[in-house]
KOLVOLUM-635254 format. One line per 2 residues: number of its first residue (from 1); their letters; for each residue x, y, z of C-alpha. Coordinates in pm, 1 decimal. Last residue first. Layout:
BEGIN
NUM = A = X Y Z  ...
This chain:
BEGIN
517 = VH = 3304.1 -1602.1 -7917.3  3037.2 -1576.4 -8189.2
515 = RY = 2797.0 -1867.7 -8170.6  2746.1 -2131.5 -8438.4
513 = IV = 2426.4 -2325.7 -8509.4  2435.0 -2616.9 -8756.0
511 = YT = 2130.5 -2711.6 -8962.0  1937.0 -2995.3 -9124.1
509 = IQ = 2086.4 -3297.6 -8948.4  2169.8 -3122.0 -8623.6
507 = NV = 2491.3 -2974.8 -8483.8  2437.4 -2751.2 -8182.7
505 = VV = 2634.9 -2465.2 -8031.3  2937.8 -2488.5 -8260.3
503 = RF = 3200.5 -2221.5 -8194.8  3275.1 -1906.7 -8393.4
501 = RA = 3578.8 -1676.5 -8413.7  3869.2 -1900.1 -8519.7
499 = VF = 3632.9 -2125.2 -8716.5  3533.0 -1828.1 -8935.8
497 = WR = 3882.3 -1697.2 -9020.5  3997.2 -2047.4 -9114.2
495 = YL = 3689.9 -2087.3 -9338.5  3746.3 -1749.0 -9503.3
493 = SR = 4110.1 -1836.6 -9577.2  4024.6 -2176.1 -9725.2
491 = SW = 3749.6 -2037.2 -9945.0  3397.8 -2100.5 -9828.8
489 = PI = 3203.5 -1882.6 -10071.0  2878.3 -1867.5 -9868.9
487 = GL = 2554.4 -1960.4 -10047.3  2611.9 -2328.0 -10114.9
485 = PT = 2630.3 -2454.9 -9758.6  2885.6 -2726.0 -9677.1
483 = LG = 2829.4 -2836.4 -9315.8  2452.6 -2825.9 -9320.2
481 = AL = 2210.4 -2536.7 -9360.1  2420.2 -2286.0 -9166.5
479 = VV = 2297.2 -2080.5 -8872.6  2527.4 -1801.5 -8753.6
477 = YR = 2475.8 -1645.7 -8412.0  2577.3 -1315.8 -8254.2
475 = AG = 2622.0 -1155.3 -8595.0  2831.1 -851.3 -8687.1
473 = LL = 3140.9 -1057.8 -8765.2  2941.0 -1272.9 -9004.6
471 = DH = 2822.1 -971.5 -9201.1  3164.6 -805.7 -9225.1
469 = RW = 3340.1 -1129.9 -9312.1  3075.5 -1199.3 -9573.8
467 = TR = 3125.5 -860.1 -9735.2  3504.1 -903.3 -9747.2
465 = AL = 3468.3 -1248.3 -9906.0  3236.2 -1104.3 -10171.9
463 = AI = 3467.4 -812.5 -10248.8  3774.1 -1039.2 -10270.6
461 = SR = 3605.2 -1267.6 -10521.2  3807.2 -1585.2 -10564.4
459 = LP = 3543.2 -1830.9 -10442.1  3272.1 -1633.0 -10622.5
457 = DQ = 3423.2 -1710.2 -10966.9  3231.8 -1561.6 -11262.0
455 = GG = 3130.8 -1246.7 -11074.4  3110.7 -1288.3 -10699.4
453 = LV = 2970.2 -951.3 -10599.1  2620.5 -946.7 -10751.2
451 = MA = 2571.5 -1316.7 -10824.4  2724.8 -1413.3 -10488.8
449 = LG = 2482.6 -1177.7 -10313.9  2196.9 -1340.7 -10502.9
447 = GP = 2306.4 -1682.4 -10379.4  2339.9 -1555.1 -10024.4
445 = DV = 1981.7 -1426.2 -10038.6  1828.8 -1287.6 -9718.1
443 = VV = 2123.3 -1132.4 -9532.2  2065.1 -827.8 -9310.7
441 = PC = 2349.7 -733.2 -9076.4  2248.9 -649.4 -8716.6
439 = SP = 2311.7 -284.3 -8634.9  1946.5 -205.8 -8560.1
437 = SS = 1936.1 -486.2 -8300.8  1587.1 -630.2 -8247.6
435 = SI = 1661.5 -896.9 -8506.0  1416.7 -1043.1 -8756.2
433 = LR = 1484.3 -1394.3 -8887.2  1430.8 -1589.1 -8565.4
431 = NS = 1076.5 -1711.4 -8628.8  1205.2 -2070.8 -8667.9
429 = VV = 1020.0 -2117.8 -8998.3  1132.1 -1779.5 -9134.3
427 = GQ = 1494.5 -1803.0 -9020.7  1519.4 -2152.7 -9163.4
425 = IA = 1368.9 -2036.6 -9492.4  1647.2 -1777.4 -9517.3
423 = DD = 1918.0 -2031.7 -9596.7  2266.2 -1893.1 -9514.4
421 = FV = 2119.3 -1752.7 -9195.2  2275.7 -1465.7 -8999.9
419 = VC = 2137.9 -1416.1 -8649.4  2122.0 -1110.1 -8425.1
417 = SG = 1899.8 -1213.0 -8137.8  1545.2 -1076.0 -8122.9
415 = PA = 1395.5 -1397.6 -7987.1  1649.3 -1617.9 -7803.3
413 = IY = 1843.5 -1883.1 -7994.3  1874.0 -2247.7 -7886.2
411 = RG = 1511.4 -2353.6 -7856.3  1416.8 -2129.7 -8149.4
409 = IS = 1624.8 -2347.0 -8381.3  1363.4 -2617.6 -8322.5
407 = AP = 1150.7 -2461.3 -8597.7  1424.5 -2569.4 -8842.2
405 = PT = 1295.9 -2927.7 -8817.6  1532.8 -3188.5 -8668.2
403 = PG = 1372.7 -3531.6 -8720.1  1178.1 -3410.4 -9021.9
401 = AV = 1029.2 -3095.8 -9162.8  1149.9 -2829.9 -9403.0
399 = VE = 1289.8 -3083.0 -9649.7  1316.3 -2965.8 -10007.3
397 = SL = 1044.9 -3113.6 -10219.7  1110.7 -3248.8 -10568.9
395 = RH = 1072.7 -3621.8 -10512.6  790.7 -3605.7 -10261.0
393 = VS = 588.4 -3343.1 -10445.6  664.6 -3514.4 -10774.8
391 = YF = 460.2 -3811.9 -10660.1  163.9 -3583.4 -10608.6
389 = SF = 218.7 -3433.2 -10951.8  229.4 -3766.2 -11127.7
387 = AC = -72.9 -3891.9 -10934.1  -273.4 -3576.8 -11001.5
385 = GA = -181.7 -3588.6 -11368.6  -290.4 -3949.9 -11379.2
383 = AA = -618.7 -3860.6 -11210.4  -673.3 -3582.2 -11461.6
381 = LV = -590.9 -3816.4 -11748.1  -837.3 -4073.1 -11617.0
379 = IL = -1106.7 -3809.5 -11571.1  -1049.7 -3676.2 -11921.6
377 = AT = -1062.8 -4026.9 -12065.6  -1394.2 -4082.9 -11890.5
375 = SG = -1531.1 -3759.9 -12033.4  -1416.8 -3860.0 -12380.6
373 = AA = -1576.5 -4201.6 -12346.7  -1902.2 -4043.7 -12232.3
371 = LG = -1892.5 -3794.7 -12517.7  -1818.4 -4073.2 -12762.2
369 = RP = -2114.3 -4266.3 -12632.7  -2326.9 -3955.7 -12684.5
367 = RL = -2200.6 -3923.4 -13042.0  -1887.1 -3784.8 -13204.7
365 = RL = -1869.5 -3848.4 -13574.8  -1731.1 -4175.8 -13700.0
363 = SA = -2056.7 -4316.7 -13836.8  -2124.2 -3992.2 -14023.2
361 = VR = -1811.4 -4018.4 -14231.6  -1526.8 -3790.5 -14135.0
359 = WQ = -1385.9 -3559.9 -14400.4  -1582.3 -3244.6 -14320.0
357 = SS = -1529.6 -3309.0 -13949.8  -1151.6 -3293.7 -13998.6
355 = WR = -1151.4 -2914.3 -13968.8  -1333.5 -2937.3 -13637.1
353 = WL = -1079.0 -3181.8 -13501.2  -788.5 -2970.8 -13625.2
351 = RV = -933.5 -2660.2 -13461.4  -984.9 -2851.8 -13135.9
349 = AS = -625.3 -2976.4 -13137.9  -497.3 -2623.5 -13194.2
347 = TV = -711.0 -2495.2 -12904.9  -566.5 -2759.3 -12671.8
345 = VL = -206.2 -2709.5 -12785.5  -209.4 -2329.5 -12762.7
343 = GV = -386.4 -2307.6 -12426.3  -160.8 -2573.8 -12277.7
341 = AF = 148.6 -2398.7 -12412.8  49.0 -2060.4 -12269.9
339 = PT = -40.7 -2205.7 -11929.8  277.5 -2421.3 -11909.3
337 = LF = 548.2 -2177.5 -12020.8  598.5 -1997.2 -11689.3
335 = YA = 574.5 -2335.0 -11518.8  888.4 -2443.8 -11704.4
333 = YY = 1106.8 -2213.0 -11493.2  1052.3 -2461.5 -11207.8
331 = AY = 1298.6 -2701.5 -11370.2  1592.3 -2462.4 -11346.2
329 = FE = 1773.9 -2301.6 -11636.9  2068.0 -2063.7 -11665.1
327 = RA = 2221.4 -1939.5 -11987.4  1877.9 -1887.3 -12137.1
325 = GL = 1831.7 -2004.4 -12496.2  1592.3 -2292.5 -12438.4
323 = LA = 1384.7 -2100.0 -12187.1  1381.7 -1784.4 -12401.0
321 = AL = 1279.5 -1972.8 -12714.7  1000.4 -2147.4 -12524.6
319 = TL = 879.3 -1815.9 -12382.8  873.0 -1640.6 -12720.0
317 = VT = 702.6 -1928.1 -12902.0  444.7 -1984.5 -12628.1
315 = AG = 359.7 -1615.4 -12581.8  318.3 -1559.7 -12956.3
313 = LF = 103.2 -1866.9 -13016.7  -112.6 -1818.0 -12707.0
311 = FR = -164.1 -1450.9 -12794.5  -252.8 -1521.1 -13154.8
309 = DV = -502.5 -1788.8 -13054.2  -664.7 -1556.8 -12800.0
307 = LG = -682.7 -1274.7 -13054.3  -879.2 -1481.4 -13303.7
305 = RP = -887.1 -1787.0 -13527.1  -512.3 -1837.2 -13564.4
303 = GG = -445.9 -2019.5 -13893.4  -688.0 -2265.9 -14044.8
301 = LV = -516.9 -2553.0 -14220.0  -156.8 -2440.1 -14191.6
299 = LA = -185.2 -2308.2 -13835.8  -382.0 -2607.4 -13706.7
297 = GL = -134.4 -2847.0 -13864.4  160.8 -2655.8 -13722.7
295 = IT = 20.2 -2675.7 -13369.2  -73.6 -3042.5 -13388.2
293 = AA = 252.1 -3138.5 -13559.8  454.1 -2955.7 -13292.8
291 = VV = 269.6 -3134.3 -13010.7  305.6 -3472.8 -13179.6
289 = GY = 677.3 -3414.8 -13235.6  722.8 -3294.3 -12877.7
287 = LV = 579.5 -3619.0 -12744.7  757.9 -3838.6 -12999.4
285 = LL = 1092.8 -3672.7 -12924.8  1047.5 -3730.4 -12551.5
283 = GV = 955.2 -4094.2 -12601.0  1251.4 -4149.5 -12833.0
281 = GN = 1511.3 -4018.4 -12588.4  1375.6 -3949.4 -12243.2
279 = LA = 1035.1 -3913.7 -12083.5  1012.9 -3926.5 -11704.2
277 = FP = 725.7 -4134.9 -11566.9  928.2 -4280.7 -11279.1
275 = TQ = 962.2 -3923.6 -11148.5  1248.5 -3674.3 -11154.9
273 = RL = 1187.7 -3544.4 -11507.6  808.7 -3542.8 -11486.2
271 = GT = 745.7 -3168.0 -11504.1  725.7 -3185.7 -11883.6
269 = MQ = 960.7 -2887.6 -11907.1  1230.0 -3097.6 -11738.5
267 = SL = 1257.3 -3319.8 -12045.8  1283.8 -3024.3 -12281.6
265 = RE = 1554.2 -2880.3 -12058.1  1745.7 -3208.3 -12059.2
263 = IM = 1729.7 -3217.5 -12437.0  1858.8 -2857.7 -12454.1
261 = GV = 2148.8 -2906.8 -12214.9  2155.5 -2815.2 -11844.5
259 = QG = 2493.7 -2710.5 -11702.2  2567.6 -2767.5 -11335.9
257 = LA = 2387.4 -2758.2 -11000.8  2431.9 -2383.5 -10940.5
255 = NH = 2320.8 -2337.2 -11297.2  2538.8 -2157.9 -11548.1
253 = TR = 2634.8 -1819.0 -11693.6  2443.8 -1551.2 -11504.8
251 = RL = 2591.4 -1209.4 -11578.9  2271.6 -1084.8 -11739.2
249 = QA = 2089.7 -1137.5 -11409.1  2361.0 -957.2 -11212.8
247 = VV = 2353.3 -664.6 -11456.5  1976.6 -612.8 -11449.3
245 = VE = 1827.0 -649.9 -11100.7  2141.1 -625.0 -10886.0
243 = EF = 2350.4 -369.3 -11075.6  2052.6 -159.3 -11183.4
241 = FT = 1920.8 -139.7 -10828.0  2265.9 -64.0 -10689.4
239 = SP = 2314.5 226.4 -10930.3  1971.8 381.1 -10875.8
237 = TV = 1945.3 337.2 -10497.1  1670.3 564.9 -10362.0
235 = LL = 1524.7 668.5 -10697.8  1517.5 311.1 -10829.3
233 = FP = 1334.5 191.7 -10519.0  1065.5 457.8 -10557.7
231 = GV = 1035.9 398.7 -10935.1  997.1 19.8 -10945.1
229 = AL = 630.0 -23.4 -10861.2  494.2 294.0 -11018.0
227 = AF = 743.6 267.2 -11304.0  619.0 -75.6 -11413.5
225 = GA = 257.2 38.1 -11414.5  352.7 356.5 -11601.9
223 = AA = 543.1 159.3 -11865.3  235.1 -57.9 -11910.9
221 = WL = 29.6 259.7 -11934.4  250.7 384.6 -12216.5
219 = VF = 241.5 49.3 -12399.0  -138.8 23.4 -12386.3
217 = RS = -198.5 382.7 -12494.2  49.5 353.4 -12779.7
215 = VL = -113.2 29.9 -12896.8  -453.5 195.9 -12863.1
213 = RP = -346.4 470.9 -13097.6  -187.8 226.5 -13343.6
211 = GY = -511.7 36.2 -13415.9  -731.2 -231.7 -13257.7
209 = TA = -539.7 -515.4 -13425.1  -223.7 -379.2 -13261.9
207 = VC = -361.1 -489.0 -12922.9  -289.0 -848.4 -13022.1
205 = AT = 73.3 -768.9 -13110.0  101.6 -591.4 -12774.5
203 = LA = -21.9 -911.2 -12608.0  264.0 -1116.0 -12752.6
201 = VF = 520.6 -852.5 -12651.7  376.2 -836.6 -12298.9
199 = PL = 372.2 -1217.6 -12283.2  753.6 -1204.1 -12319.7
197 = FA = 818.3 -893.1 -12106.8  660.9 -1074.6 -11812.2
195 = WL = 997.0 -1253.2 -11776.0  1113.2 -944.3 -11588.0
193 = KV = 944.5 -1070.7 -11273.6  723.4 -882.9 -11029.2
191 = AG = 785.1 -540.0 -11182.9  703.2 -689.9 -11521.5
189 = AF = 367.0 -800.0 -11381.6  319.4 -439.0 -11268.9
187 = GM = 347.9 -329.2 -11630.9  95.7 -592.3 -11737.1
185 = VL = -149.8 -466.7 -11475.7  -111.5 -104.0 -11577.6
183 = GA = -137.7 -186.1 -11948.3  -447.2 -401.1 -11902.4
181 = AV = -620.5 -126.8 -11704.4  -537.8 142.1 -11960.8
179 = MR = -625.2 -80.9 -12256.2  -953.7 -171.6 -12086.0
177 = RR = -1042.7 192.0 -12043.2  -979.1 260.5 -12410.5
175 = LN = -1201.6 -29.5 -12516.0  -1484.4 82.4 -12287.9
173 = RP = -1475.1 427.1 -12446.0  -1458.8 284.4 -12797.5
171 = VR = -1767.4 59.1 -12758.3  -1789.4 -144.2 -13081.3
169 = AD = -1443.3 -291.2 -13016.1  -1588.3 -486.7 -12722.4
167 = AS = -1297.2 -602.7 -12507.5  -1271.0 -975.2 -12432.6
165 = VV = -923.8 -1012.2 -12586.1  -777.7 -713.4 -12402.4
163 = WW = -924.1 -765.2 -12054.7  -841.1 -1135.2 -12070.5
161 = TA = -480.7 -1059.3 -12163.4  -439.3 -823.6 -11868.3
159 = LL = -565.3 -1099.2 -11638.2  -331.3 -1345.7 -11807.5
157 = SL = -28.0 -1124.6 -11741.1  -129.8 -1054.6 -11380.1
155 = LL = -183.1 -1423.6 -11304.6  137.1 -1522.4 -11482.3
153 = CY = 350.5 -1281.8 -11278.9  188.3 -1397.2 -10955.6
151 = SE = 248.8 -1762.9 -11045.9  611.5 -1703.0 -11145.0
149 = LK = 702.9 -1516.5 -10824.9  747.6 -1785.4 -10561.9
147 = VS = 616.1 -1863.3 -10215.6  570.8 -2238.0 -10235.8
145 = TM = 234.7 -2408.1 -10202.6  126.5 -2435.0 -10564.1
143 = EY = 441.0 -2314.8 -10740.6  670.1 -2612.9 -10794.8
141 = VA = 374.7 -2849.9 -10827.9  249.8 -2646.6 -11124.7
139 = TP = 510.5 -2820.5 -11341.9  318.9 -3145.4 -11290.7
137 = AL = 20.5 -2996.3 -11476.4  -294.0 -3052.5 -11270.5
135 = AT = -437.2 -2700.0 -11288.4  -320.7 -2636.0 -11644.3
133 = TV = -473.0 -2962.5 -11764.2  -790.8 -2889.3 -11568.9
131 = GA = -827.4 -2547.2 -11730.6  -754.2 -2658.3 -12085.9
129 = VL = -983.4 -2962.8 -12062.7  -1266.6 -2765.6 -11903.4
127 = ST = -1248.1 -2482.4 -12156.9  -1245.0 -2731.2 -12442.0
125 = RH = -1550.9 -2903.3 -12299.4  -1724.0 -2568.5 -12243.4
123 = GY = -1683.2 -2445.8 -12597.2  -1411.8 -2297.6 -12816.4
121 = SL = -1493.9 -1943.0 -12700.9  -1420.9 -2061.8 -12346.6
119 = TL = -1046.8 -2085.9 -12414.5  -961.9 -1762.5 -12231.8
117 = RS = -1191.3 -1859.0 -11944.2  -1023.3 -2194.1 -11885.6
115 = IL = -682.0 -2029.4 -11904.7  -808.5 -1776.7 -11649.9
113 = VA = -926.9 -2057.5 -11421.0  -583.8 -2223.8 -11437.4
111 = VA = -413.0 -1898.6 -11336.8  -669.2 -1852.6 -11057.7
109 = AV = -578.8 -2195.5 -10917.5  -211.8 -2092.8 -10910.2
107 = VV = -309.8 -1771.0 -10729.4  -521.5 -1959.1 -10473.9
105 = AS = -235.4 -2197.6 -10395.3  3.7 -1903.5 -10366.5
103 = CG = -233.1 -1742.9 -10114.8  -215.6 -2057.7 -9904.6
101 = RA = 163.1 -2034.6 -9909.7  139.7 -1672.4 -9797.9
99 = LT = -88.5 -1777.0 -9512.4  164.2 -2042.3 -9408.3
97 = FA = 436.8 -1776.4 -9413.6  225.2 -1558.9 -9186.0
95 = FP = 193.3 -1845.5 -8937.8  568.6 -1915.1 -8941.9
93 = LG = 662.1 -1542.9 -8929.6  500.5 -1455.3 -8598.8
91 = TW = 146.5 -1336.9 -8534.9  202.8 -963.6 -8489.2
89 = RG = 493.6 -884.8 -8722.1  389.9 -1179.3 -8938.8
87 = IL = 72.2 -998.6 -9039.4  296.3 -733.6 -9192.0
85 = AW = 483.8 -1006.1 -9382.0  152.8 -1130.5 -9519.8
83 = PS = 66.8 -781.2 -9642.0  423.2 -743.0 -9781.6
81 = LL = 401.3 -1039.4 -10018.4  270.5 -834.4 -10310.8
79 = LL = 529.0 -561.4 -10247.9  817.3 -811.3 -10247.1
77 = GG = 686.6 -958.1 -10570.1  689.3 -615.4 -10733.0
75 = PP = 1039.3 -520.6 -10612.8  1233.5 -637.6 -10920.0
73 = QV = 1451.3 -945.9 -10856.0  1819.6 -969.5 -10758.4
71 = FA = 1784.5 -870.2 -10393.7  2098.3 -784.1 -10195.6
69 = FD = 2042.5 -624.8 -9855.3  2032.6 -279.2 -9698.8
67 = RY = 2034.5 -68.4 -10015.5  1912.7 -296.3 -10296.1
65 = PL = 1618.8 -397.4 -10074.8  1520.4 -146.9 -9807.2
63 = HG = 1513.8 -245.6 -9440.9  1236.8 -96.9 -9224.9
61 = NV = 1062.0 -397.2 -9072.4  815.9 -417.3 -9361.5
59 = FE = 1114.6 -464.7 -9593.7  1282.2 -728.9 -9376.3
57 = SS = 964.1 -934.4 -9392.4  931.1 -885.0 -9769.4
55 = AA = 1288.7 -1004.1 -9819.8  1236.6 -1300.5 -9586.0
53 = FY = 929.9 -1404.5 -9784.6  1117.7 -1391.7 -10113.8
51 = VG = 1433.0 -1564.2 -9987.2  1249.1 -1833.9 -9791.8
49 = SD = 1039.5 -1931.3 -10090.6  1354.5 -1944.0 -10303.6
47 = FA = 1521.1 -2190.2 -10064.9  1209.2 -2400.1 -10001.8
45 = SP = 1143.6 -2470.7 -10367.7  879.9 -2735.3 -10292.1
43 = LR = 770.0 -2751.2 -9926.8  701.6 -3058.9 -9721.0
41 = GT = 446.1 -3150.8 -9456.6  277.6 -3397.9 -9691.3
39 = LF = -66.1 -3260.9 -9599.1  17.3 -2918.1 -9739.7
37 = QS = 101.0 -3077.2 -10073.3  -229.0 -3265.5 -10082.7
35 = LS = -405.3 -2936.4 -10017.8  -245.6 -2791.9 -10331.0
33 = LV = -380.2 -3083.7 -10534.8  -725.7 -3017.0 -10393.1
31 = LS = -687.4 -2646.7 -10474.6  -606.3 -2713.0 -10840.3
29 = AV = -894.4 -2953.8 -10897.5  -1131.0 -2723.1 -10706.7
27 = AV = -1039.8 -2426.6 -10927.7  -1091.4 -2621.7 -11250.4
25 = VG = -1424.2 -2763.5 -11132.9  -1538.6 -2414.7 -11032.3
23 = EV = -1436.6 -2274.3 -11370.6  -1655.7 -2531.0 -11543.3
21 = RL = -1944.2 -2467.0 -11304.5  -1909.2 -2091.9 -11352.6
19 = DR = -1933.3 -2123.6 -11729.4  -2237.6 -2346.7 -11690.8
17 = RL = -2404.8 -2090.0 -11469.4  -2326.2 -1820.2 -11725.1
15 = VA = -2473.5 -2029.2 -12006.8  -2793.6 -2081.2 -11807.7
13 = DR = -2811.9 -1710.0 -11725.4  -2779.8 -1624.4 -12095.4
11 = AI = -3055.0 -1870.2 -12186.6  -3286.1 -1722.0 -11923.5
9 = DR = -3208.9 -1369.4 -12042.6  -3279.7 -1464.5 -12404.9
7 = EL = -3605.3 -1632.7 -12308.2  -3713.5 -1321.9 -12119.1
5 = VP = -3625.3 -1098.4 -12413.2  -3819.4 -1322.1 -12653.2
3 = AS = -4120.8 -1332.5 -12415.8  -4148.8 -956.7 -12372.0
1 = M = -4078.9 -789.9 -12035.8
């Protein structure tokens, strides 16, 4: 081997090792924050986590979504969680659910690593800042140790993006293969959550730079990836699938907790809304003003430098518009915007800094002391992000532990009993979700059922009340999360019907068990 070739290989290996070190720091930062959540003994987004894991558990036990129980999301997330649900058949649901939570932590870390990799063309410092910011973003707290769909959807979307933007246009065969793989993965991301359509549009615009043939290939394989996941369920229950996944979502008009205005949404997108560091009024406007000025300045002075910049810009604009315009908004939705926005803001700031170098006098240019100061600032910001996020864990968590944890439900209900839960997480944690009776009604998402059958006023829906009477009548036990659960439309007539047929077995702080008499 000649000396120049050897030197080139050594240099390439050194760069690769540095890349891996940066990505390792990003991954560790995310996983350490996830570990802190596990140590608190609490779970963010407990209700949704219970719904998704319960749905996958019922699925591996022979019950089909859209046919045997209401499920208002595409089946991709259910399929991804099925391996953990299968483990739960032998180990019990609580242990399998813990494994699924651990997997979520890894997925969220992988999202941050992919943002770091996508920004690597700007240098290792930029890559580190973008990755660590994504990893420690307070909005990530909602996803790190909960069992939710946004992180999986983002991981698949960013993986497809990496395959597209890193493709070598000089090797047509490799380029075509990457379009096929990226299309399949992006299509499956849409089968996890329909919000994947937004980064799909942004990525399609990037693929267009390679020519119309590759755009067609990418779009067709994306459709194939979506169809592979959705097709079997659509064939079994076409009308119900469309009603639950499409119509029910379009019918949403307001949050369960009330309307959320635009300013409130912008505040919640920071992830700090329910902490002492929440930004309101002038502070919020200043923050978004600085961000907008940074992005617009970079666009005016230099424009998008490459495919990565175009993707971040398109995905951020589309997702932000969708979040602000959606009829229904919850704080955890903001995580779907976070990676795109972080990538866009960080790369825009770097482009502005580089553009300003021609105007800076030599004495103001970055020097070793500046590097040290910048590194220190990064560490301080990372620590602050960690503190904000850790505090958010306590403020935003839904209790799944305490003086009367749901696991104690197992002391009052025998394994295999037919139980209806109005909050599926309690069935998962207590390991009493799955019944040995084939005639036992399957209820995993009371809120989704209300969306499908309740229309604009669930309390007056005859179809919804009739369905609940049927399900409750078929149960041996009913476990309610408190005295006024949100999922069941407790009209006066339904309540009178219920108390005439069920008696309280135990009344605890976090649940009430009723038995059919």
